[in-house]
C-alpha positions, 0 to 999 in steps of 0.5 A, a space after each residue: 889886872 885884866 883877869 880881875 875885871 869881870 868881877 869888879 863892878 867898877 867897870 861896867 862894861 867889859 870893852 872900855 875897862 882899860 880906858 877907864 883904868 888911865 883915869 888919874 882917879 878912879 873911886 872903886 866901890 868897898 866891894 871892888 877893893 876888897 877883891 883888889 887887895 888881896 890880889 895885889 898885896 903879895 905884888 907890892 914891895 917896899 919903895 927903897 926896894 924898887 926906887 
């Protein structure tokens, strides 16, 4: 995630991104969601495989 932070507008200050990501609810702008989905999708596994 750290490598993606500079490309995401949801984190306006790079120095505080790790604090913001700990918030229970973080609304992503559509552009950020479009950037994150292809990065995260290969990491997703069905619940039954990890539970």
